[in-house]
KEKOLSE-491721 format. One record per residue (C-alpha): x, y, z; residue number from 1; residue in three letters. Coordinates in nm, 2 decimals, decimal comma. Example, Ala and Ser with C-alpha at 12.3 -4.5 7.8 and 13.67 -1.06 7.14 Angstrom:
BEGIN
{px->1,23	py->-0,45	pz->0,78	i->1	aa->ALA} .
{px->1,37	py->-0,11	pz->0,71	i->2	aa->SER} .
This chain:
BEGIN
{px->0,00	py->0,00	pz->0,00	i->1	aa->UNK} .
{px->0,13	py->0,35	pz->-0,09	i->2	aa->UNK} .
{px->0,00	py->0,70	pz->-0,12	i->3	aa->UNK} .
{px->-0,06	py->0,89	pz->-0,44	i->4	aa->UNK} .
{px->0,26	py->1,04	pz->-0,58	i->5	aa->UNK} .
{px->0,11	py->1,39	pz->-0,57	i->6	aa->UNK} .
{px->0,13	py->1,38	pz->-0,19	i->7	aa->UNK} .
{px->0,50	py->1,27	pz->-0,16	i->8	aa->UNK} .
{px->0,67	py->1,60	pz->-0,26	i->9	aa->UNK} .
{px->0,55	py->1,81	pz->0,04	i->10	aa->UNK} .
{px->0,50	py->1,76	pz->0,41	i->11	aa->UNK} .
{px->0,24	py->1,87	pz->0,66	i->12	aa->UNK} .
{px->0,23	py->2,23	pz->0,76	i->13	aa->UNK} .
{px->0,52	py->2,35	pz->0,97	i->14	aa->UNK} .
{px->0,32	py->2,65	pz->1,09	i->15	aa->UNK} .
{px->0,05	py->2,43	pz->1,23	i->16	aa->UNK} .
{px->0,32	py->2,20	pz->1,37	i->17	aa->UNK} .
{px->0,46	py->2,50	pz->1,57	i->18	aa->UNK} .
{px->0,11	py->2,57	pz->1,70	i->19	aa->UNK} .
{px->0,09	py->2,21	pz->1,83	i->20	aa->UNK} .
{px->0,44	py->2,25	pz->1,98	i->21	aa->UNK} .
{px->0,33	py->2,57	pz->2,15	i->22	aa->UNK} .
{px->0,02	py->2,40	pz->2,30	i->23	aa->UNK} .
{px->0,24	py->2,11	pz->2,43	i->24	aa->UNK} .
{px->0,48	py->2,35	pz->2,60	i->25	aa->UNK} .
{px->0,23	py->2,62	pz->2,70	i->26	aa->UNK} .
{px->0,42	py->2,87	pz->2,49	i->27	aa->UNK} .
{px->0,27	py->3,20	pz->2,37	i->28	aa->UNK} .
{px->0,18	py->3,13	pz->2,01	i->29	aa->UNK} .
{px->0,32	py->3,39	pz->1,78	i->30	aa->UNK} .
{px->0,37	py->3,14	pz->1,50	i->31	aa->UNK} .
{px->0,02	py->3,09	pz->1,35	i->32	aa->UNK} .
{px->-0,16	py->3,40	pz->1,24	i->33	aa->UNK} .
{px->-0,48	py->3,38	pz->1,45	i->34	aa->UNK} .
{px->-0,61	py->3,64	pz->1,70	i->35	aa->UNK} .
{px->-0,65	py->3,56	pz->2,07	i->36	aa->UNK} .
{px->-0,93	py->3,82	pz->2,11	i->37	aa->UNK} .
{px->-1,30	py->3,79	pz->2,03	i->38	aa->UNK} .
{px->-1,47	py->3,90	pz->1,71	i->39	aa->UNK} .
{px->-1,73	py->4,18	pz->1,71	i->40	aa->UNK} .
{px->-2,03	py->4,09	pz->1,92	i->41	aa->UNK} .
{px->-2,27	py->4,17	pz->1,64	i->42	aa->UNK} .
{px->-2,11	py->3,91	pz->1,42	i->43	aa->UNK} .
{px->-2,12	py->3,64	pz->1,69	i->44	aa->UNK} .
{px->-2,49	py->3,72	pz->1,75	i->45	aa->UNK} .
{px->-2,56	py->3,70	pz->1,38	i->46	aa->UNK} .
{px->-2,41	py->3,35	pz->1,37	i->47	aa->UNK} .
{px->-2,61	py->3,24	pz->1,67	i->48	aa->UNK} .
{px->-2,93	py->3,38	pz->1,52	i->49	aa->UNK} .
{px->-2,86	py->3,20	pz->1,19	i->50	aa->UNK} .
{px->-2,81	py->2,87	pz->1,37	i->51	aa->UNK} .
{px->-3,12	py->2,91	pz->1,57	i->52	aa->UNK} .
{px->-3,31	py->3,02	pz->1,26	i->53	aa->UNK} .
{px->-3,34	py->2,86	pz->0,92	i->54	aa->UNK} .
{px->-2,98	py->2,88	pz->0,79	i->55	aa->UNK} .
{px->-2,86	py->2,52	pz->0,88	i->56	aa->UNK} .
{px->-2,90	py->2,35	pz->0,54	i->57	aa->UNK} .
{px->-2,71	py->2,37	pz->0,22	i->58	aa->UNK} .
{px->-2,71	py->2,70	pz->0,05	i->59	aa->UNK} .
{px->-2,64	py->2,77	pz->-0,32	i->60	aa->UNK} .
{px->-2,31	py->2,61	pz->-0,40	i->61	aa->UNK} .
{px->-2,13	py->2,93	pz->-0,48	i->62	aa->UNK} .
{px->-2,25	py->3,11	pz->-0,17	i->63	aa->UNK} .
{px->-2,54	py->3,24	pz->0,05	i->64	aa->UNK} .
{px->-2,72	py->3,50	pz->-0,17	i->65	aa->UNK} .
{px->-2,70	py->3,80	pz->0,07	i->66	aa->UNK} .
{px->-2,33	py->3,74	pz->0,12	i->67	aa->UNK} .
{px->-2,26	py->3,72	pz->-0,25	i->68	aa->UNK} .
{px->-2,46	py->4,04	pz->-0,30	i->69	aa->UNK} .
{px->-2,26	py->4,22	pz->-0,03	i->70	aa->UNK} .
{px->-1,93	py->4,10	pz->-0,19	i->71	aa->UNK} .
{px->-2,05	py->4,20	pz->-0,53	i->72	aa->UNK} .
{px->-2,12	py->4,55	pz->-0,41	i->73	aa->UNK} .
{px->-1,79	py->4,58	pz->-0,23	i->74	aa->UNK} .
{px->-1,58	py->4,45	pz->-0,53	i->75	aa->UNK} .
{px->-1,77	py->4,64	pz->-0,79	i->76	aa->UNK} .
{px->-1,62	py->4,95	pz->-0,62	i->77	aa->UNK} .
{px->-1,29	py->4,79	pz->-0,54	i->78	aa->UNK} .
{px->-1,22	py->4,64	pz->-0,88	i->79	aa->UNK} .
{px->-1,39	py->4,91	pz->-1,09	i->80	aa->UNK} .
{px->-1,62	py->4,67	pz->-1,30	i->81	aa->UNK} .
{px->-1,96	py->4,54	pz->-1,24	i->82	aa->UNK} .
{px->-1,93	py->4,22	pz->-1,03	i->83	aa->UNK} .
{px->-2,24	py->4,00	pz->-1,08	i->84	aa->UNK} .
{px->-2,32	py->3,81	pz->-0,76	i->85	aa->UNK} .
{px->-2,47	py->3,53	pz->-0,96	i->86	aa->UNK} .
{px->-2,18	py->3,49	pz->-1,20	i->87	aa->UNK} .
{px->-1,85	py->3,63	pz->-1,07	i->88	aa->UNK} .
{px->-1,85	py->3,54	pz->-0,69	i->89	aa->UNK} .
{px->-1,78	py->3,21	pz->-0,53	i->90	aa->UNK} .
{px->-1,77	py->3,17	pz->-0,15	i->91	aa->UNK} .
{px->-1,52	py->2,91	pz->-0,04	i->92	aa->UNK} .
{px->-1,39	py->2,76	pz->0,28	i->93	aa->UNK} .
{px->-1,11	py->3,00	pz->0,34	i->94	aa->UNK} .
{px->-0,84	py->3,16	pz->0,12	i->95	aa->UNK} .
{px->-0,65	py->2,83	pz->0,11	i->96	aa->UNK} .
{px->-0,94	py->2,65	pz->-0,05	i->97	aa->UNK} .
{px->-0,98	py->2,95	pz->-0,28	i->98	aa->UNK} .
{px->-0,62	py->2,92	pz->-0,40	i->99	aa->UNK} .
{px->-0,62	py->2,54	pz->-0,43	i->100	aa->UNK} .
{px->-0,96	py->2,54	pz->-0,61	i->101	aa->UNK} .
{px->-0,84	py->2,81	pz->-0,85	i->102	aa->UNK} .
{px->-0,53	py->2,63	pz->-0,94	i->103	aa->UNK} .
{px->-0,72	py->2,30	pz->-0,99	i->104	aa->UNK} .
{px->-0,96	py->2,49	pz->-1,22	i->105	aa->UNK} .
{px->-0,71	py->2,69	pz->-1,42	i->106	aa->UNK} .
{px->-0,38	py->2,49	pz->-1,44	i->107	aa->UNK} .
{px->-0,31	py->2,18	pz->-1,64	i->108	aa->UNK} .
{px->-0,06	py->1,91	pz->-1,55	i->109	aa->UNK} .
{px->0,29	py->2,03	pz->-1,65	i->110	aa->UNK} .
{px->0,20	py->2,40	pz->-1,62	i->111	aa->UNK} .
{px->0,42	py->2,63	pz->-1,42	i->112	aa->UNK} .
{px->0,30	py->2,88	pz->-1,15	i->113	aa->UNK} .
{px->0,54	py->3,16	pz->-1,05	i->114	aa->UNK} .
{px->0,53	py->3,23	pz->-0,68	i->115	aa->UNK} .
{px->0,72	py->3,50	pz->-0,48	i->116	aa->UNK} .
{px->0,94	py->3,39	pz->-0,19	i->117	aa->UNK} .
{px->0,94	py->3,42	pz->0,10	i->118	aa->UNK} .
{px->0,59	py->3,30	pz->0,06	i->119	aa->UNK} .
{px->0,32	py->3,11	pz->0,24	i->120	aa->UNK} .
{px->0,39	py->2,74	pz->0,28	i->121	aa->UNK} .
{px->0,05	py->2,65	pz->0,12	i->122	aa->UNK} .
{px->0,13	py->2,79	pz->-0,23	i->123	aa->UNK} .
{px->0,36	py->2,52	pz->-0,35	i->124	aa->UNK} .
{px->0,15	py->2,22	pz->-0,23	i->125	aa->UNK} .
{px->-0,16	py->2,38	pz->-0,40	i->126	aa->UNK} .
{px->0,03	py->2,39	pz->-0,73	i->127	aa->UNK} .
{px->0,15	py->2,03	pz->-0,69	i->128	aa->UNK} .
{px->-0,20	py->1,91	pz->-0,62	i->129	aa->UNK} .
{px->-0,30	py->2,06	pz->-0,95	i->130	aa->UNK} .
{px->-0,02	py->1,87	pz->-1,12	i->131	aa->UNK} .
{px->0,17	py->2,19	pz->-1,18	i->132	aa->UNK} .
{px->0,52	py->2,31	pz->-1,08	i->133	aa->UNK} .
{px->0,58	py->2,61	pz->-0,85	i->134	aa->UNK} .
{px->0,86	py->2,83	pz->-0,98	i->135	aa->UNK} .
{px->1,00	py->3,06	pz->-0,70	i->136	aa->UNK} .
{px->1,11	py->3,41	pz->-0,76	i->137	aa->UNK} .
{px->1,30	py->3,55	pz->-0,46	i->138	aa->UNK} .
{px->1,23	py->3,89	pz->-0,31	i->139	aa->UNK} .
{px->1,56	py->4,01	pz->-0,17	i->140	aa->UNK} .
{px->1,58	py->4,12	pz->0,19	i->141	aa->UNK} .
{px->1,56	py->4,36	pz->0,36	i->142	aa->UNK} .
{px->1,33	py->4,56	pz->0,11	i->143	aa->UNK} .
{px->1,16	py->4,25	pz->-0,04	i->144	aa->UNK} .
{px->1,08	py->4,44	pz->-0,37	i->145	aa->UNK} .
{px->0,95	py->4,27	pz->-0,68	i->146	aa->UNK} .
{px->1,23	py->4,25	pz->-0,94	i->147	aa->UNK} .
{px->1,13	py->4,26	pz->-1,31	i->148	aa->UNK} .
{px->1,45	py->4,09	pz->-1,42	i->149	aa->UNK} .
{px->1,39	py->3,80	pz->-1,18	i->150	aa->UNK} .
{px->1,04	py->3,76	pz->-1,30	i->151	aa->UNK} .
{px->1,15	py->3,74	pz->-1,66	i->152	aa->UNK} .
{px->1,42	py->3,49	pz->-1,58	i->153	aa->UNK} .
{px->1,15	py->3,26	pz->-1,44	i->154	aa->UNK} .
{px->0,94	py->3,24	pz->-1,75	i->155	aa->UNK} .
{px->0,93	py->2,93	pz->-1,97	i->156	aa->UNK} .
{px->0,70	py->2,80	pz->-2,24	i->157	aa->UNK} .
{px->0,51	py->2,62	pz->-1,96	i->158	aa->UNK} .
{px->0,44	py->2,93	pz->-1,75	i->159	aa->UNK} .
{px->0,07	py->2,97	pz->-1,70	i->160	aa->UNK} .
{px->0,01	py->3,19	pz->-1,40	i->161	aa->UNK} .
{px->0,16	py->3,42	pz->-1,13	i->162	aa->UNK} .
{px->0,04	py->3,40	pz->-0,77	i->163	aa->UNK} .
{px->0,07	py->3,74	pz->-0,59	i->164	aa->UNK} .
{px->0,00	py->3,80	pz->-0,21	i->165	aa->UNK} .
{px->-0,04	py->4,16	pz->-0,11	i->166	aa->UNK} .
{px->-0,03	py->4,28	pz->0,17	i->167	aa->UNK} .
{px->0,24	py->4,02	pz->0,19	i->168	aa->UNK} .
{px->0,28	py->3,73	pz->0,44	i->169	aa->UNK} .
{px->0,54	py->3,69	pz->0,58	i->170	aa->UNK} .
{px->0,73	py->4,01	pz->0,51	i->171	aa->UNK} .
{px->0,45	py->4,27	pz->0,57	i->172	aa->UNK} .
{px->0,52	py->4,44	pz->0,24	i->173	aa->UNK} .
{px->0,25	py->4,63	pz->0,05	i->174	aa->UNK} .
{px->0,37	py->4,63	pz->-0,31	i->175	aa->UNK} .
{px->0,37	py->4,98	pz->-0,45	i->176	aa->UNK} .
{px->0,24	py->5,13	pz->-0,77	i->177	aa->UNK} .
{px->0,58	py->5,08	pz->-0,95	i->178	aa->UNK} .
{px->0,58	py->4,71	pz->-0,85	i->179	aa->UNK} .
{px->0,22	py->4,67	pz->-0,96	i->180	aa->UNK} .
{px->0,30	py->4,82	pz->-1,30	i->181	aa->UNK} .
{px->0,58	py->4,57	pz->-1,33	i->182	aa->UNK} .
{px->0,34	py->4,28	pz->-1,25	i->183	aa->UNK} .
{px->0,08	py->4,41	pz->-1,50	i->184	aa->UNK} .
{px->0,33	py->4,45	pz->-1,78	i->185	aa->UNK} .
{px->0,47	py->4,11	pz->-1,71	i->186	aa->UNK} .
{px->0,14	py->3,93	pz->-1,70	i->187	aa->UNK} .
{px->0,02	py->4,10	pz->-2,02	i->188	aa->UNK} .
{px->0,34	py->4,04	pz->-2,20	i->189	aa->UNK} .
{px->0,34	py->3,66	pz->-2,13	i->190	aa->UNK} .
{px->-0,04	py->3,62	pz->-2,13	i->191	aa->UNK} .
{px->-0,06	py->3,49	pz->-1,78	i->192	aa->UNK} .
{px->-0,34	py->3,45	pz->-1,53	i->193	aa->UNK} .
{px->-0,28	py->3,65	pz->-1,22	i->194	aa->UNK} .
{px->-0,41	py->3,49	pz->-0,90	i->195	aa->UNK} .
{px->-0,41	py->3,73	pz->-0,60	i->196	aa->UNK} .
{px->-0,42	py->3,65	pz->-0,23	i->197	aa->UNK} .
{px->-0,56	py->3,96	pz->-0,06	i->198	aa->UNK} .
{px->-0,66	py->3,83	pz->0,28	i->199	aa->UNK} .
{px->-0,49	py->4,12	pz->0,46	i->200	aa->UNK} .
{px->-0,64	py->4,40	pz->0,25	i->201	aa->UNK} .
{px->-0,79	py->4,57	pz->0,55	i->202	aa->UNK} .
{px->-0,48	py->4,55	pz->0,77	i->203	aa->UNK} .
{px->-0,26	py->4,84	pz->0,66	i->204	aa->UNK} .
{px->-0,03	py->5,10	pz->0,83	i->205	aa->UNK} .
{px->0,09	py->5,45	pz->0,80	i->206	aa->UNK} .
{px->-0,20	py->5,57	pz->0,58	i->207	aa->UNK} .
{px->-0,16	py->5,31	pz->0,31	i->208	aa->UNK} .
{px->-0,46	py->5,20	pz->0,10	i->209	aa->UNK} .
{px->-0,50	py->4,87	pz->-0,06	i->210	aa->UNK} .
{px->-0,53	py->4,85	pz->-0,44	i->211	aa->UNK} .
{px->-0,66	py->4,52	pz->-0,58	i->212	aa->UNK} .
{px->-0,44	py->4,42	pz->-0,88	i->213	aa->UNK} .
{px->-0,75	py->4,31	pz->-1,06	i->214	aa->UNK} .
{px->-0,85	py->4,68	pz->-1,09	i->215	aa->UNK} .
{px->-0,55	py->4,77	pz->-1,29	i->216	aa->UNK} .
{px->-0,58	py->4,83	pz->-1,67	i->217	aa->UNK} .
{px->-0,49	py->4,51	pz->-1,85	i->218	aa->UNK} .
{px->-0,54	py->4,28	pz->-1,56	i->219	aa->UNK} .
{px->-0,92	py->4,29	pz->-1,53	i->220	aa->UNK} .
{px->-0,99	py->3,99	pz->-1,76	i->221	aa->UNK} .
{px->-0,70	py->3,78	pz->-1,64	i->222	aa->UNK} .
{px->-0,71	py->3,83	pz->-1,26	i->223	aa->UNK} .
{px->-0,86	py->3,59	pz->-1,00	i->224	aa->UNK} .
{px->-0,91	py->3,79	pz->-0,68	i->225	aa->UNK} .
{px->-0,91	py->3,59	pz->-0,36	i->226	aa->UNK} .
{px->-1,00	py->3,73	pz->-0,02	i->227	aa->UNK} .
{px->-1,15	py->3,62	pz->0,31	i->228	aa->UNK} .
{px->-1,31	py->3,74	pz->0,64	i->229	aa->UNK} .
{px->-1,11	py->3,54	pz->0,90	i->230	aa->UNK} .
{px->-0,83	py->3,79	pz->0,96	i->231	aa->UNK} .
{px->-1,03	py->4,12	pz->0,95	i->232	aa->UNK} .
{px->-1,30	py->4,00	pz->1,18	i->233	aa->UNK} .
{px->-1,10	py->3,77	pz->1,41	i->234	aa->UNK} .
{px->-1,29	py->3,46	pz->1,30	i->235	aa->UNK} .
{px->-1,01	py->3,24	pz->1,14	i->236	aa->UNK} .
{px->-1,19	py->2,93	pz->1,26	i->237	aa->UNK} .
{px->-1,50	py->3,01	pz->1,05	i->238	aa->UNK} .
{px->-1,29	py->2,93	pz->0,73	i->239	aa->UNK} .
{px->-1,47	py->3,17	pz->0,50	i->240	aa->UNK} .
{px->-1,31	py->3,30	pz->0,19	i->241	aa->UNK} .
{px->-1,43	py->3,40	pz->-0,16	i->242	aa->UNK} .
{px->-1,31	py->3,42	pz->-0,52	i->243	aa->UNK} .
{px->-1,39	py->3,70	pz->-0,76	i->244	aa->UNK} .
{px->-1,32	py->3,64	pz->-1,13	i->245	aa->UNK} .
{px->-1,46	py->3,71	pz->-1,48	i->246	aa->UNK} .
{px->-1,59	py->3,44	pz->-1,71	i->247	aa->UNK} .
{px->-1,48	py->3,19	pz->-1,82	i->248	aa->UNK} .
{px->-1,24	py->3,16	pz->-1,52	i->249	aa->UNK} .
{px->-1,53	py->3,20	pz->-1,27	i->250	aa->UNK} .
{px->-1,73	py->2,91	pz->-1,41	i->251	aa->UNK} .
{px->-1,44	py->2,67	pz->-1,39	i->252	aa->UNK} .
{px->-1,36	py->2,77	pz->-1,03	i->253	aa->UNK} .
{px->-1,72	py->2,73	pz->-0,93	i->254	aa->UNK} .
{px->-1,73	py->2,38	pz->-1,08	i->255	aa->UNK} .
{px->-1,43	py->2,26	pz->-0,89	i->256	aa->UNK} .
{px->-1,56	py->2,42	pz->-0,57	i->257	aa->UNK} .
{px->-1,90	py->2,25	pz->-0,62	i->258	aa->UNK} .
{px->-1,75	py->1,90	pz->-0,64	i->259	aa->UNK} .
{px->-1,48	py->1,95	pz->-0,37	i->260	aa->UNK} .
{px->-1,68	py->2,13	pz->-0,09	i->261	aa->UNK} .
{px->-2,04	py->2,18	pz->-0,21	i->262	aa->UNK} .
{px->-2,07	py->2,50	pz->0,00	i->263	aa->UNK} .
{px->-1,92	py->2,68	pz->0,29	i->264	aa->UNK} .
{px->-2,11	py->2,67	pz->0,63	i->265	aa->UNK} .
{px->-2,44	py->2,84	pz->0,57	i->266	aa->UNK} .
{px->-2,49	py->3,00	pz->0,92	i->267	aa->UNK} .
{px->-2,14	py->3,14	pz->0,91	i->268	aa->UNK} .
{px->-2,20	py->3,29	pz->0,57	i->269	aa->UNK} .
{px->-2,52	py->3,45	pz->0,70	i->270	aa->UNK} .
{px->-2,31	py->3,61	pz->0,98	i->271	aa->UNK} .
{px->-2,05	py->3,72	pz->0,73	i->272	aa->UNK} .
{px->-2,31	py->3,91	pz->0,54	i->273	aa->UNK} .
{px->-2,37	py->4,11	pz->0,86	i->274	aa->UNK} .
{px->-1,99	py->4,15	pz->0,91	i->275	aa->UNK} .
{px->-1,95	py->4,32	pz->0,58	i->276	aa->UNK} .
{px->-2,20	py->4,58	pz->0,68	i->277	aa->UNK} .
{px->-1,99	py->4,71	pz->0,98	i->278	aa->UNK} .
{px->-1,96	py->5,09	pz->0,99	i->279	aa->UNK} .
{px->-1,64	py->5,26	pz->0,88	i->280	aa->UNK} .
{px->-1,55	py->5,32	pz->1,25	i->281	aa->UNK} .
{px->-1,49	py->4,95	pz->1,28	i->282	aa->UNK} .
{px->-1,22	py->4,95	pz->1,02	i->283	aa->UNK} .
{px->-1,06	py->5,26	pz->1,16	i->284	aa->UNK} .
{px->-1,05	py->5,12	pz->1,51	i->285	aa->UNK} .
{px->-0,91	py->4,79	pz->1,38	i->286	aa->UNK} .
{px->-0,63	py->4,96	pz->1,20	i->287	aa->UNK} .
{px->-0,54	py->5,17	pz->1,51	i->288	aa->UNK} .
{px->-0,54	py->4,86	pz->1,73	i->289	aa->UNK} .
{px->-0,32	py->4,67	pz->1,49	i->290	aa->UNK} .
{px->-0,08	py->4,96	pz->1,46	i->291	aa->UNK} .
{px->-0,05	py->4,96	pz->1,84	i->292	aa->UNK} .
{px->0,03	py->4,59	pz->1,84	i->293	aa->UNK} .
{px->0,29	py->4,64	pz->1,56	i->294	aa->UNK} .
{px->0,47	py->4,90	pz->1,77	i->295	aa->UNK} .
{px->0,47	py->4,68	pz->2,08	i->296	aa->UNK} .
{px->0,60	py->4,38	pz->1,88	i->297	aa->UNK} .
{px->0,88	py->4,58	pz->1,72	i->298	aa->UNK} .
{px->0,99	py->4,73	pz->2,05	i->299	aa->UNK} .
{px->1,00	py->4,40	pz->2,23	i->300	aa->UNK} .
{px->1,20	py->4,24	pz->1,95	i->301	aa->UNK} .
{px->1,45	py->4,52	pz->1,95	i->302	aa->UNK} .
{px->1,49	py->4,49	pz->2,33	i->303	aa->UNK} .
{px->1,56	py->4,12	pz->2,30	i->304	aa->UNK} .
{px->1,82	py->4,18	pz->2,03	i->305	aa->UNK} .
{px->1,63	py->4,09	pz->1,71	i->306	aa->UNK} .
{px->1,64	py->4,30	pz->1,40	i->307	aa->UNK} .
{px->1,28	py->4,31	pz->1,27	i->308	aa->UNK} .
{px->1,13	py->4,43	pz->0,95	i->309	aa->UNK} .
{px->0,88	py->4,70	pz->0,99	i->310	aa->UNK} .
{px->0,55	py->4,57	pz->0,84	i->311	aa->UNK} .
{px->0,35	py->4,79	pz->0,60	i->312	aa->UNK} .
{px->0,05	py->4,56	pz->0,61	i->313	aa->UNK} .
{px->-0,07	py->4,23	pz->0,75	i->314	aa->UNK} .
{px->0,03	py->4,13	pz->1,11	i->315	aa->UNK} .
{px->0,37	py->3,96	pz->1,07	i->316	aa->UNK} .
{px->0,73	py->4,06	pz->1,09	i->317	aa->UNK} .
{px->1,04	py->3,88	pz->0,98	i->318	aa->UNK} .
{px->1,31	py->3,91	pz->1,25	i->319	aa->UNK} .
{px->1,68	py->3,84	pz->1,22	i->320	aa->UNK} .
{px->1,81	py->3,67	pz->1,54	i->321	aa->UNK} .
{px->2,18	py->3,64	pz->1,45	i->322	aa->UNK} .
{px->2,28	py->3,94	pz->1,66	i->323	aa->UNK} .
{px->2,10	py->3,84	pz->1,99	i->324	aa->UNK} .
{px->2,34	py->3,79	pz->2,28	i->325	aa->UNK} .
{px->2,30	py->3,42	pz->2,32	i->326	aa->UNK} .
{px->2,48	py->3,11	pz->2,18	i->327	aa->UNK} .
{px->2,16	py->3,01	pz->2,00	i->328	aa->UNK} .
{px->2,21	py->3,30	pz->1,76	i->329	aa->UNK} .
{px->2,43	py->3,07	pz->1,56	i->330	aa->UNK} .
{px->2,17	py->2,79	pz->1,52	i->331	aa->UNK} .
{px->1,98	py->2,72	pz->1,20	i->332	aa->UNK} .
{px->1,63	py->2,88	pz->1,20	i->333	aa->UNK} .
{px->1,44	py->2,55	pz->1,25	i->334	aa->UNK} .
{px->1,64	py->2,46	pz->1,56	i->335	aa->UNK} .
{px->1,62	py->2,82	pz->1,69	i->336	aa->UNK} .
{px->1,24	py->2,84	pz->1,64	i->337	aa->UNK} .
{px->1,19	py->2,51	pz->1,83	i->338	aa->UNK} .
{px->1,42	py->2,62	pz->2,11	i->339	aa->UNK} .
{px->1,24	py->2,95	pz->2,14	i->340	aa->UNK} .
{px->0,91	py->2,76	pz->2,18	i->341	aa->UNK} .
{px->1,01	py->2,48	pz->2,42	i->342	aa->UNK} .
{px->1,26	py->2,67	pz->2,63	i->343	aa->UNK} .
{px->1,17	py->3,04	pz->2,61	i->344	aa->UNK} .
{px->0,80	py->2,99	pz->2,58	i->345	aa->UNK} .
{px->0,74	py->3,20	pz->2,26	i->346	aa->UNK} .
{px->0,65	py->3,02	pz->1,93	i->347	aa->UNK} .
{px->0,76	py->3,15	pz->1,60	i->348	aa->UNK} .
{px->0,82	py->3,00	pz->1,25	i->349	aa->UNK} .
{px->1,16	py->2,93	pz->1,10	i->350	aa->UNK} .
{px->1,25	py->3,15	pz->0,81	i->351	aa->UNK} .
{px->1,35	py->2,85	pz->0,60	i->352	aa->UNK} .
{px->0,99	py->2,74	pz->0,60	i->353	aa->UNK} .
{px->0,90	py->3,03	pz->0,36	i->354	aa->UNK} .
{px->1,15	py->2,94	pz->0,09	i->355	aa->UNK} .
{px->1,20	py->2,65	pz->-0,16	i->356	aa->UNK} .
{px->1,49	py->2,80	pz->-0,36	i->357	aa->UNK} .
{px->1,83	py->2,85	pz->-0,19	i->358	aa->UNK} .
{px->1,66	py->2,80	pz->0,15	i->359	aa->UNK} .
{px->1,99	py->2,81	pz->0,34	i->360	aa->UNK} .
{px->2,09	py->3,13	pz->0,18	i->361	aa->UNK} .
{px->1,77	py->3,32	pz->0,23	i->362	aa->UNK} .
{px->1,58	py->3,15	pz->0,52	i->363	aa->UNK} .
{px->1,85	py->3,10	pz->0,78	i->364	aa->UNK} .
{px->1,90	py->3,34	pz->1,06	i->365	aa->UNK} .
{px->1,54	py->3,47	pz->1,06	i->366	aa->UNK} .
{px->1,21	py->3,37	pz->1,21	i->367	aa->UNK} .
{px->0,85	py->3,50	pz->1,16	i->368	aa->UNK} .
{px->0,64	py->3,64	pz->1,44	i->369	aa->UNK} .
{px->0,26	py->3,70	pz->1,42	i->370	aa->UNK} .
{px->0,13	py->3,99	pz->1,64	i->371	aa->UNK} .
{px->-0,25	py->3,94	pz->1,61	i->372	aa->UNK} .
{px->-0,27	py->3,91	pz->1,99	i->373	aa->UNK} .
{px->-0,40	py->4,11	pz->2,28	i->374	aa->UNK} .
{px->-0,15	py->4,38	pz->2,40	i->375	aa->UNK} .
{px->-0,11	py->4,19	pz->2,74	i->376	aa->UNK} .
{px->-0,02	py->3,88	pz->2,54	i->377	aa->UNK} .
{px->0,24	py->4,06	pz->2,35	i->378	aa->UNK} .
{px->0,39	py->4,22	pz->2,67	i->379	aa->UNK} .
{px->0,42	py->3,87	pz->2,83	i->380	aa->UNK} .
{px->0,59	py->3,74	pz->2,51	i->381	aa->UNK} .
{px->0,83	py->4,04	pz->2,53	i->382	aa->UNK} .
{px->0,90	py->3,96	pz->2,89	i->383	aa->UNK} .
{px->0,99	py->3,60	pz->2,80	i->384	aa->UNK} .
{px->1,20	py->3,71	pz->2,50	i->385	aa->UNK} .
{px->1,39	py->3,95	pz->2,71	i->386	aa->UNK} .
{px->1,52	py->3,66	pz->2,92	i->387	aa->UNK} .
{px->1,72	py->3,52	pz->2,63	i->388	aa->UNK} .
{px->2,02	py->3,75	pz->2,68	i->389	aa->UNK} .
{px->2,01	py->3,75	pz->3,07	i->390	aa->UNK} .
């Protein structure tokens, strides 16, 4: 007996493994990106009301109608073209399913998908499940900018698509107008599909505003926009995401979703429709609170001897540990992250986990921290980290 060969070229998630390790050792979990605070009460109430009401059976495969209508309204504005809730929107079980479903629907065996590294560990397995190859293009630290020459060097006759995550996990970059122009010209020149992961589009700092790549001239027809509600509303366990695309891409994505999932949980979709109607004050307060967490995180890492990248968006930072005043500063990032969890009591993710190309060159000496936590949680993590050099 043996497993399918498609499962033999990747392992189970190291991010989730670090969460399990944190639980085992009662460490503060700054590895996996989920909040330790509650979602808005109105959203929780909406979910309870939906469960107690009549929203406990299958809904339309591609999404609960009021949620699709709310998403269509939002993305008609955000993308600049008329999004039809009955044609262009597909509600899925989280952004991860949205990406995997899109790749299964749009890539053929033997195709190549360009991904940017450091990048989320789910991207390459999603390509492999579709029978495609993930071709990494490295963003050079410490600026992590998109390089046009590196993109061109990655193209072959089999290149079919580019996967872009902005705001970016794990670096916190928000790719600027010049970089987006580079991506647009590149995708058009090589007739590529652009698949975007925009899960952190509401979590931005220093006055930045998110621009969906699918709104840029030349990218409207070829872009698959993927987003979700788990991060912005602190409901990561609800597993709600969505895919927005033009035909014929949308129909293919809906078909794969239909046969793989049927539909996302109906009562949670009903609550999500309420979530999207939150007043603008909610988004302002959320940004202010995340900005405070960012400053606390950066200050405590500096105090402990780390050199951390200042995020422009999302709630992660890449931190270089090679200058901390401890012998562990010379360890590889996987060993260091496990030691930090089991002995110091703060879980992170090894930098090597975000690379497939030249992992030792780019991923060693750094770890990723998530700061979607209560301020008191972050202060306690800072207290523990400060003990490293004492």
